[in-house]
C-alpha positions as CSV (number, residue, x, y, z in Angstrom):
1,M,24.1,-136.5,23.3
2,A,22.8,-138.7,26.1
3,T,19.8,-140.9,25.8
4,V,18.1,-141.5,29.2
5,R,15.0,-143.6,29.7
6,V,13.2,-145.1,32.6
7,Q,10.9,-147.8,31.4
8,E,9.0,-151.0,32.3
9,A,9.7,-152.7,29.0
10,P,12.9,-154.8,28.5
11,F,15.7,-153.2,26.5
12,D,17.3,-154.5,23.3
13,L,21.1,-154.3,23.7
14,G,21.8,-154.7,20.0
15,A,19.4,-152.0,19.0
16,E,20.7,-149.6,21.7
17,M,24.3,-150.2,20.6
18,A,23.4,-149.6,17.0
19,A,21.6,-146.4,17.9
20,L,24.6,-145.1,19.8
21,A,27.2,-145.8,17.1
22,C,27.9,-142.1,16.5
23,G,29.7,-142.5,13.1
24,G,33.3,-142.9,12.4
25,S,34.6,-141.1,15.4
26,V,33.7,-143.8,17.9
27,G,36.7,-145.9,18.9
28,G,34.9,-147.9,21.6
29,I,31.6,-148.4,23.4
30,G,31.8,-149.3,27.0
31,C,28.8,-151.5,28.1
32,F,27.3,-152.6,31.4
33,V,24.1,-154.7,31.7
34,G,22.9,-155.2,35.3
35,V,20.6,-158.2,35.9
36,V,18.4,-159.2,38.8
37,R,20.3,-161.9,40.7
38,G,18.6,-164.7,42.7
39,D,20.5,-164.5,45.9
40,P,20.9,-160.9,46.9
41,G,23.0,-161.7,49.9
42,T,20.2,-161.7,52.5
43,G,20.9,-164.8,54.5
44,G,20.4,-167.3,51.8
45,R,16.7,-166.5,51.2
46,A,15.8,-167.1,47.5
47,L,14.6,-164.0,45.7
48,R,11.5,-164.3,43.5
49,A,11.4,-160.7,42.1
50,L,12.7,-157.2,42.6
51,T,10.2,-154.3,42.3
52,L,11.6,-150.9,41.5
53,Q,9.7,-147.6,42.0
54,H,10.7,-144.1,41.0
55,Y,9.4,-140.6,41.0
56,S,8.7,-139.8,37.3
57,G,10.5,-136.7,36.1
58,M,12.8,-136.4,39.1
59,T,14.5,-139.7,38.3
60,E,15.0,-138.9,34.6
61,R,16.5,-135.4,35.5
62,A,18.9,-137.0,38.0
63,I,20.1,-139.6,35.5
64,G,20.4,-136.9,32.8
65,A,22.6,-134.8,35.1
66,I,24.8,-137.9,35.7
67,A,25.0,-138.6,32.0
68,A,25.9,-135.0,31.2
69,E,28.7,-135.2,33.8
70,A,30.0,-138.4,32.2
71,E,30.0,-136.8,28.8
72,R,31.9,-133.8,30.1
73,R,34.5,-135.7,32.2
74,F,35.3,-138.4,29.6
75,G,34.8,-136.6,26.3
76,L,32.0,-138.9,25.3
77,L,30.5,-138.8,21.8
78,G,27.3,-140.1,23.4
79,C,25.9,-142.3,26.1
80,T,22.8,-144.3,26.8
81,V,21.3,-145.0,30.3
82,L,18.2,-147.2,30.5
83,H,16.8,-148.2,33.8
84,R,13.8,-150.4,34.3
85,V,11.1,-150.1,36.8
86,G,8.2,-152.3,37.9
87,T,8.5,-155.9,39.0
88,L,11.4,-157.8,37.4
89,G,12.2,-161.5,37.7
90,I,15.5,-163.3,38.2
91,G,17.8,-162.9,35.3
92,E,16.0,-159.9,33.8
93,G,17.9,-156.9,32.7
94,I,17.5,-154.0,35.1
95,V,19.9,-151.4,33.8
96,L,21.9,-150.7,30.6
97,V,24.8,-148.3,30.5
98,L,26.6,-147.5,27.2
99,A,29.3,-145.0,26.7
100,A,30.8,-144.1,23.3
101,A,34.2,-142.4,23.1
102,P,37.0,-142.0,20.6
103,H,39.2,-144.2,22.8
104,R,38.4,-147.4,24.8
105,G,39.9,-146.1,28.0
106,D,37.4,-143.2,28.2
107,A,34.5,-145.4,27.2
108,L,35.3,-148.0,29.9
109,A,36.0,-145.4,32.6
110,A,32.8,-143.5,31.8
111,T,30.8,-146.8,32.0
112,G,32.2,-147.4,35.5
113,F,31.5,-143.8,36.5
114,L,27.9,-144.0,35.2
115,I,27.0,-147.2,37.0
116,D,28.6,-146.2,40.3
117,W,26.8,-142.8,40.3
118,L,23.5,-144.4,39.2
119,K,23.7,-146.8,42.2
120,T,24.1,-144.0,44.7
121,R,22.6,-140.8,43.1
122,A,19.6,-141.9,41.0
123,P,16.3,-141.9,43.1
124,F,15.0,-145.5,42.9
125,W,13.3,-147.5,45.6
126,K,13.8,-151.3,45.5
127,R,11.8,-153.9,47.2
128,Q,13.0,-157.5,47.3
129,E,10.3,-160.2,47.1
130,F,11.3,-163.6,48.4
131,E,10.1,-167.1,47.6
132,D,8.8,-167.5,51.2
133,G,6.3,-164.7,50.6
134,S,8.2,-162.1,52.6
135,S,9.6,-158.8,51.3
136,E,11.8,-156.0,52.3
137,W,13.1,-152.7,51.1
138,V,16.7,-152.6,49.9
139,E,19.0,-150.4,52.0
140,A,21.9,-148.4,50.6
141,R,25.2,-150.3,50.8
142,E,28.5,-148.9,52.0
143,A,30.3,-150.7,49.2
144,D,28.3,-148.8,46.6
145,D,29.0,-145.5,48.3
146,A,32.7,-146.3,48.5
147,A,32.7,-147.1,44.7
148,A,31.0,-143.8,43.9
149,Q,33.5,-141.9,46.0
150,R,36.4,-142.7,43.7
151,W,34.8,-140.3,41.1
152,V,34.4,-137.3,43.5
């Protein structure tokens, strides 16, 4: 069963992994933790923060559908997808993806699938705030779309 949360508060990796450990059938848990990086590849401007917005209800439903698809495709025993919103500073955790499966290959593949589809199919709006006081909305990236296409 999937756990999906969109939250402002930081997440606790250890607590989330312990909560997902689905008993003796788990052979592996794939894990991805995304963090806010300081140079987002925008001409060398230093990033101060990243602000994420979402449409409550719609975002959770979209992530839930992605998690259900991962559970179906990879035979998962469970998965956790936590995504933060609000203003996050450099180095803060922004997304946590955990996938528990009987075998490591499925756990790792599901983790890749989940993060690739989250990047392209979950409705979030991101605004980069720079040290010089300027800001801009983050546009979709072709590389993210290409990564998600491998799962279609």
